[in-house]
C-alpha positions as a Markdown table, in Angstrom:
| # | Residue | x | y | z |
|---|---|---|---|---|
| 1 | Met | -9.7 | 3.5 | -12.2 |
| 2 | Ser | -9.7 | 7.1 | -12.7 |
| 3 | Thr | -6.2 | 9.0 | -12.6 |
| 4 | Thr | -7.4 | 11.1 | -9.8 |
| 5 | Gln | -7.8 | 7.8 | -7.6 |
| 6 | Ile | -4.6 | 6.6 | -8.5 |
| 7 | Phe | -3.0 | 9.9 | -7.7 |
| 8 | Ile | -4.6 | 10.1 | -4.2 |
| 9 | Glu | -3.4 | 6.3 | -3.3 |
| 10 | Leu | 0.1 | 7.3 | -4.4 |
| 11 | Leu | -0.2 | 10.2 | -2.3 |
| 12 | Ile | -1.0 | 8.1 | 0.4 |
| 13 | Thr | 1.6 | 5.8 | 0.2 |
| 14 | Gly | 4.1 | 8.8 | -0.3 |
| 15 | Phe | 3.1 | 10.6 | 2.5 |
| 16 | Gly | 4.0 | 7.5 | 4.6 |
| 17 | Gly | 7.4 | 7.2 | 3.1 |
| 18 | Leu | 7.7 | 10.8 | 3.9 |
| 19 | Ile | 7.4 | 10.0 | 7.5 |
| 20 | Trp | 9.7 | 7.4 | 8.0 |
| 21 | Ile | 12.4 | 9.5 | 5.6 |
| 22 | Val | 12.1 | 12.4 | 7.9 |
| 23 | Leu | 12.3 | 10.4 | 11.0 |
| 24 | Ile | 15.3 | 9.1 | 9.6 |
| 25 | Val | 16.9 | 12.4 | 8.8 |
| 26 | Leu | 16.0 | 13.9 | 12.2 |
| 27 | Ala | 17.8 | 10.8 | 13.6 |
| 28 | Ala | 21.0 | 10.8 | 11.4 |
| 29 | Gly | 21.3 | 14.9 | 12.4 |
| 30 | Gly | 20.5 | 14.7 | 15.9 |
| 31 | Leu | 17.6 | 16.8 | 15.6 |
| 32 | Glu | 14.9 | 16.9 | 17.8 |
| 33 | Ile | 11.1 | 15.6 | 16.7 |
| 34 | Asp | 9.7 | 18.8 | 17.8 |
| 35 | Leu | 11.4 | 20.9 | 15.2 |
| 36 | Ile | 9.1 | 19.5 | 12.8 |
| 37 | Leu | 5.9 | 19.2 | 15.1 |
| 38 | Ala | 6.2 | 22.7 | 16.8 |
| 39 | Gly | 7.4 | 24.8 | 14.2 |
| 40 | Glu | 5.8 | 27.5 | 12.1 |
| 41 | His | 5.2 | 26.2 | 8.6 |
| 42 | Ser | 4.0 | 27.9 | 5.5 |
| 43 | Ser | 1.4 | 26.3 | 3.7 |
| 44 | Ile | 3.1 | 26.9 | 0.5 |
| 45 | Ile | 5.7 | 24.1 | 1.5 |
| 46 | Leu | 2.7 | 21.6 | 0.9 |
| 47 | Phe | 3.0 | 21.8 | -2.8 |
| 48 | Pro | 6.8 | 20.7 | -3.0 |
| 49 | Leu | 5.9 | 17.9 | -0.3 |
| 50 | Ala | 3.1 | 16.6 | -2.4 |
| 51 | Gly | 5.2 | 16.1 | -5.4 |
| 52 | Ile | 7.9 | 14.2 | -3.4 |
| 53 | Ala | 5.2 | 12.3 | -1.8 |
| 54 | Tyr | 3.9 | 11.5 | -5.4 |
| 55 | Ile | 7.3 | 10.4 | -6.2 |
| 56 | Leu | 7.8 | 8.2 | -3.1 |
| 57 | Gly | 4.4 | 6.6 | -3.7 |
| 58 | Ile | 5.4 | 5.6 | -6.9 |
| 59 | Leu | 8.6 | 4.1 | -5.8 |
| 60 | Ile | 7.3 | 2.5 | -2.5 |
| 61 | Asp | 4.4 | 0.8 | -4.9 |
| 62 | Arg | 6.7 | -0.5 | -7.2 |
| 63 | Ile | 9.0 | -1.8 | -4.6 |
| 64 | Gly | 5.9 | -3.3 | -2.8 |
| 65 | Tyr | 5.1 | -4.9 | -6.2 |
| 66 | Gln | 8.5 | -6.7 | -6.6 |
| 67 | Leu | 8.6 | -7.8 | -2.9 |
| 68 | Phe | 4.8 | -8.9 | -2.6 |
| 69 | Asn | 4.7 | -10.4 | -6.6 |
| 70 | Lys | 5.8 | -14.1 | -5.5 |
| 71 | Pro | 3.3 | -14.3 | -2.5 |
| 72 | Glu | 0.7 | -13.0 | -4.7 |
| 73 | Lys | 1.3 | -15.7 | -7.7 |
| 74 | Lys | 1.0 | -18.1 | -4.6 |
| 75 | Gln | -2.5 | -16.9 | -3.7 |
| 76 | Met | -3.5 | -16.7 | -7.4 |
| 77 | Gln | -2.5 | -20.6 | -7.7 |
| 78 | Lys | -4.8 | -21.3 | -4.4 |
| 79 | Val | -7.8 | -19.6 | -6.3 |
| 80 | Phe | -7.4 | -20.7 | -9.7 |
| 81 | Lys | -6.0 | -24.3 | -9.3 |
| 82 | Asn | -6.4 | -25.0 | -12.9 |
| 83 | Glu | -3.3 | -24.6 | -14.8 |
| 84 | Glu | -5.4 | -23.3 | -17.9 |
| 85 | Lys | -7.6 | -20.9 | -16.0 |
| 86 | Leu | -4.3 | -19.5 | -14.0 |
| 87 | Gly | -2.9 | -18.3 | -17.4 |
| 88 | Lys | -6.0 | -16.7 | -18.5 |
| 89 | Val | -6.5 | -14.6 | -15.1 |
| 90 | Lys | -5.6 | -11.0 | -17.1 |
| 91 | His | -8.0 | -12.1 | -19.6 |
| 92 | Met | -10.4 | -12.5 | -17.2 |
| 93 | Ala | -10.2 | -9.3 | -15.6 |
| 94 | Lys | -10.2 | -7.6 | -19.2 |
| 95 | Phe | -13.3 | -9.5 | -19.9 |
| 96 | Ile | -15.1 | -8.3 | -16.7 |
| 97 | Met | -13.9 | -4.7 | -17.6 |
| 98 | Leu | -15.0 | -4.9 | -21.0 |
| 99 | Lys | -18.9 | -6.3 | -20.1 |
| 100 | Ser | -19.6 | -4.6 | -16.6 |
| 101 | Glu | -18.6 | -1.2 | -15.5 |
| 102 | Arg | -20.0 | -2.1 | -11.8 |
| 103 | Leu | -17.9 | -5.1 | -11.5 |
| 104 | Ser | -14.9 | -3.4 | -13.3 |
| 105 | Gly | -15.5 | -0.8 | -10.5 |
| 106 | Glu | -15.4 | -3.4 | -8.0 |
| 107 | Ile | -12.2 | -5.1 | -9.1 |
| 108 | Asp | -10.7 | -1.4 | -9.5 |
| 109 | Tyr | -11.7 | -0.9 | -6.0 |
| 110 | Asn | -10.1 | -3.9 | -4.4 |
| 111 | Arg | -6.8 | -3.8 | -6.4 |
| 112 | Ser | -6.6 | -0.1 | -4.7 |
| 113 | Arg | -7.2 | -1.7 | -1.6 |
| 114 | Leu | -4.2 | -4.3 | -2.2 |
| 115 | Arg | -2.1 | -1.7 | -3.3 |
| 116 | Leu | -2.5 | 0.3 | -0.1 |
| 117 | Cys | -2.2 | -2.9 | 2.3 |
| 118 | Arg | 1.0 | -3.5 | 0.4 |
| 119 | Ser | 2.8 | -0.3 | 0.6 |
| 120 | Trp | 1.6 | 0.2 | 4.2 |
| 121 | Val | 3.3 | -2.8 | 5.1 |
| 122 | Ile | 6.4 | -1.2 | 3.9 |
| 123 | Asn | 6.0 | 2.1 | 5.4 |
| 124 | Phe | 4.6 | 0.8 | 8.9 |
| 125 | Phe | 7.9 | -1.1 | 8.8 |
| 126 | Cys | 10.0 | 1.2 | 7.9 |
| 127 | Ile | 8.4 | 3.9 | 10.3 |
| 128 | Ser | 8.9 | 1.4 | 13.0 |
| 129 | Val | 12.9 | 1.2 | 12.1 |
| 130 | Ala | 13.3 | 4.9 | 11.8 |
| 131 | Leu | 11.6 | 5.4 | 15.3 |
| 132 | Leu | 14.0 | 2.9 | 17.1 |
| 133 | Leu | 17.1 | 4.6 | 15.0 |
| 134 | Tyr | 15.9 | 8.0 | 16.2 |
| 135 | Ile | 16.1 | 6.3 | 19.7 |
| 136 | Phe | 19.6 | 4.7 | 19.2 |
| 137 | Leu | 21.1 | 7.5 | 17.7 |
| 138 | Asn | 19.3 | 10.3 | 20.1 |
| 139 | Ser | 19.3 | 10.7 | 23.8 |
| 140 | Val | 15.5 | 10.6 | 24.0 |
| 141 | Thr | 14.2 | 11.5 | 27.4 |
| 142 | Asn | 10.7 | 10.0 | 26.6 |
| 143 | Ser | 12.2 | 6.7 | 24.7 |
| 144 | Lys | 9.5 | 4.3 | 26.2 |
| 145 | Phe | 6.7 | 6.2 | 24.2 |
| 146 | Phe | 8.9 | 5.8 | 20.8 |
| 147 | Ile | 9.5 | 2.1 | 21.9 |
| 148 | Ile | 5.9 | 1.6 | 22.1 |
| 149 | Leu | 4.8 | 3.5 | 18.7 |
| 150 | Ser | 7.6 | 1.8 | 17.1 |
| 151 | Ile | 6.4 | -1.6 | 18.3 |
| 152 | Ser | 2.6 | -0.1 | 17.5 |
| 153 | Cys | 3.9 | 0.2 | 13.8 |
| 154 | Leu | 5.7 | -3.0 | 13.4 |
| 155 | Ile | 2.3 | -4.6 | 14.6 |
| 156 | Leu | 0.4 | -2.6 | 12.1 |
| 157 | Ser | 2.7 | -3.7 | 9.3 |
| 158 | Ile | 2.4 | -7.5 | 10.5 |
| 159 | Ile | -1.8 | -6.6 | 10.4 |
| 160 | Ser | -1.6 | -4.9 | 6.9 |
| 161 | Ala | 0.4 | -8.0 | 5.5 |
| 162 | Ile | -2.1 | -10.1 | 6.8 |
| 163 | Val | -5.1 | -8.1 | 5.6 |
| 164 | Trp | -3.1 | -7.7 | 2.3 |
| 165 | Arg | -2.9 | -11.5 | 2.1 |
| 166 | Lys | -6.9 | -11.9 | 2.7 |
| 167 | Leu | -7.3 | -9.2 | 0.2 |
| 168 | Thr | -5.4 | -10.7 | -2.5 |
| 169 | Arg | -7.2 | -14.0 | -2.0 |
| 170 | Asp | -10.7 | -12.4 | -2.4 |
| 171 | Tyr | -9.6 | -10.4 | -5.4 |
| 172 | Tyr | -9.0 | -13.6 | -7.4 |
| 173 | Ile | -11.8 | -15.2 | -6.1 |
| 174 | Asn | -14.0 | -12.0 | -7.1 |
| 175 | Ile | -12.5 | -12.4 | -10.6 |
| 176 | Ala | -13.3 | -16.0 | -11.0 |
| 177 | Ser | -16.8 | -15.4 | -9.9 |
| 178 | Ser | -17.3 | -12.3 | -11.6 |
| 179 | Tyr | -16.0 | -13.7 | -14.8 |
| 180 | Asn | -18.2 | -16.8 | -14.7 |
| 181 | His | -21.5 | -14.9 | -13.9 |
| 182 | Leu | -20.8 | -12.6 | -17.1 |
| 183 | Lys | -20.1 | -15.8 | -19.1 |
| 184 | Lys | -23.5 | -17.0 | -18.4 |
| 185 | Ile | -25.5 | -13.9 | -19.2 |
| 186 | Lys | -25.9 | -13.2 | -23.0 |
| 187 | Lys | -25.6 | -9.2 | -22.4 |
| 188 | Pro | -23.7 | -7.1 | -20.4 |
| 189 | Val | -24.5 | -5.9 | -17.1 |
């Protein structure tokens, strides 16, 4: 996976983090969301925001890794029931990366989707909580809209978790099948 792909992935995650952090700051400060949405903003602010988003993306990704580590291992165990193969999953992935650029690209792409889904489980959940906090701390005239938006984010968080679980299982199935395929052929694909 290229550095640019990882950078963009972390930016996407980080901008989600910026959304819920800004909502929390607005809620705590008693400020209107219109302050951000309707205001005139210079494009020069994008550079520091991108830097902050990148750092937030790294933090959210690492938090997600820690939170989802055990469930991911459970999915791995469902695919690799044999203890001997379970210990060799990283070796299998490295073997695939060395032997086939195309299959390696598939594995990288699938892993990227996993990380994004995992991070957005967190982001959607935090956006939902931040919206509810905003309603609770401020007298919002259109609170019905914010409640619907919050529930929608919570549903998206749950859907993201379900998709993450399916992608995780498919990722390890892909590693197993790619590894077995490459072991059968004599020369790299």
